[in-house]
N, C-alpha and C positions, 0 to 999 in steps of 0.2 A: 508470490510470496508477497506477504498485507505489506505497509506502508507500515506500521506498528514492530512487525519481526523484521524489519530492517535497519529500525529504528537499533533495535537492543542488539542487533550481529553487528552494527558498529561501533554501537558502546562497550560492546565486548573485547573491539577492534582495538579502542584507545588504548595509549598506556597508562597506566595510573597518576601517573601528573598530571594529567588532562581530563581527569573525570571528575575534576572539583570543578572546572568550567563551565565542561557541557552539565551538568546539576546547576551550576548557575545559569546556563542559561533557559535551561527547561524551565525553571521556575521564574521566571520572569515571563516566560515565553506563558504562562500557564496565570501569571498577577495584571501581563499588556490587556486593555482594554481591545474588541474588537475595530476594526475599521467601520465608522459606518458610514451608508452610503449617503449623497447627496439628498435621491428619493424618497428614504428612510427618516432622514433631516425633516422636510423640508414636510411630510408626512406626521413629525412630529411637532411642529412650530405649527399646525394649523388646528393642536391639541388643547396648546395652549392658552388660547384666550385673546383677550385686552389686554392694554394696561390698566388698574383697579383703583390705584393709588390717585394724592391730587401729589405728586413729587415729580414729575417726570418731568420736567422741568428742571429742576435741580439737579437728579439723577443725570441728567443727561449734560451740562451742564459741567458737574465732577469729571465727569466719564473725560467731555474733549480736553478741561485745565489740567487733567495726569497725564496726556499726551505726551510723550519726548519726542523729540527730534532723531529719525535715522541714521546712522553711521555707515556706508557700502566703504569697502576697500577692493576696490575693483583690480589690483596688481595678481600678476597669474598664481604668485606666491605669496601669501600671506607672514611667512614667518622668515620673510628675509627681509 
């Protein structure tokens, strides 16, 4: 049995109250971007080239100045 057939069979077995949830999930999967591997990302970066503007330093300063401090809560249950 193919995966598609198994999926159709599982959908047919779902109670009608869960069908909308299943449809929402399927729609989410169809719009979710695929996971890019690090290797393909590095290959893409090689095709981009170099900085061609004269505002590199200004952009770098804006990025550095817009950073915020991270807060970490190490308690086992953050809801307590």
